C-alpha positions, 0 to 999 in steps of 0.5 A: 530526530524522530517524532511521533506523528501520524500516518497521514502526517508522514505522507504530507510530511514526504509530500512536503518535503519533496516538493521543496526539494525537486520543483518537478515535483507537482500535487493532483486530486480531488478537493485539494484546495476544496474544490475549484474558485476563491471560497475552495482556495480559502479552506484548502480542504488538502483532499477528501481527508485532509492528506495533503493539506497546507500544501496548496499555499506552501507551494502556490501552482504545485497542488491541483484542484482537479474535476470529478474525472478520475479517468481525466487527470489521471491521463493529465498525471501520466502524460505530465509524467511523460514529459518530465513532472513528478506528479503525485496524483491522489484517487480517494479510493482505489475502487474508482480505478476501474475507470483510469485502466487504459492510462495506467495498464497501457499508457504509464506500465508500457512506456519504458518497454516499449521505447526500449527504456528511453521513456520514462513516466515517474508518476505516483498514484496515490489510493485509500484502499481496504474495509472497516468503514462500513463504506460497502462494496464499492469503497471498501475494496483490495485491487493490490493485486490486480496492479501487481499483475501488470508489468512495468508498475511498482506496488507499495502497501505501507503499515507504519507512519516510518514506512508510510514517509520512507516509501513514499520520498522512494516513490516520487524519486522512482523514473517507473509508475507506482501505485501507492496504497493506504489503509484508510485505517491506517490514517490516524496510527502514530508512530516514530518518523525521523523529521529529515528525509529518508527513502526506504528502498522498493523490495526490502521486506521488514522483518517486525518480529522474529521466531523460529516457530512459524512465519506469517507474511502479510501487508498493510494493515494486516500487519497489525492484526499478525503482530497482535495474533503473534503476541497472543501465541508468544504467551503459549511459547510460539515465536513467530516470523512476521514479514511486512512486504512493504512493496508486493512488486517488487516482491522481496522473495529472499526474505520469505523463502528464507523464513519459510525454510527455517519455520517450515510453517508458512501462514500467508494473510491478506485483507483481499478476496482469496481468488489471485490474490498476493496470498495465493502468489506467495503461496505459490512462491513457497510450495514451488521453492521450500516445499522441501522445507515445510512441516505442514501445508501452507494456511492462508488468512483472507477475506471471503470471495464476496463483496465487503458487506455494509453491515457492521456485524457482517464487515466485522466478520468479513475482515480477518482477524487477529484470532483466525491468523492465531489460529491458522497458526496453531492449525500448522502445527496440529 
């Protein structure tokens, strides 16, 4: 039975259901219990935004507070995964991944390849990403493409509460390391989510809206802006496909190419900077394999190639908007 819950609650429910199902699932992160010692254990914050709240007392000994050392506890999570556990480690912000690169890029992502498939590293690393909270340059980055570039990592970017639950359950059950990215402006978004456990397979994009006039490809929070743009365009009789990638690695190339060949007009939306981004990767894919069907150049709607600004008026201009997406679609038809 489905009911409306928030994106944050959907993640919490996925964690609780998987921890109840499998004793090897543990949760690690800063402020999961509000800090070490009795006072923290009494209030059990559940992480910086309370996503894991309630799990500390429900699963004694399996929700671990960590020091403020991302490199240290991500290394511990990778080691625990290599030894048979299924850790879910939470970083406050994707921006802090920089101090964990060796543990992620050189260890977790490489074990299966280096040991001929005999070693697995079933670790999930959760982190929030994206701009919009006036958090400035060091807490607003979109590093999706950085992790997508690394063979051996799976990268997940849910856009809805339904997808957040199903994709996280799939991530926990997967035997490869998964980077699970949660846009910070989605935590309070509500949606219909079944109470029962379910998993959404990786590499299967979701066509959120059907249309034959153009294709919009995006992921994460930008899905909702793309849907707003599509609704605006529909008032003028323009019907577009909106494709939610769900995962950037693996990438559902078939769904993208089928839509591109059918509509002949493609707009790729990415909140990240444009250089070496998910947007440019998808544009290259379409140009290489569906060029014959294109009726117009591929349009990209991205943030500019600058750090995220702090000032609200600048940040609002920095983040791609529904109007910018709609204008890009119109440009492909001009």
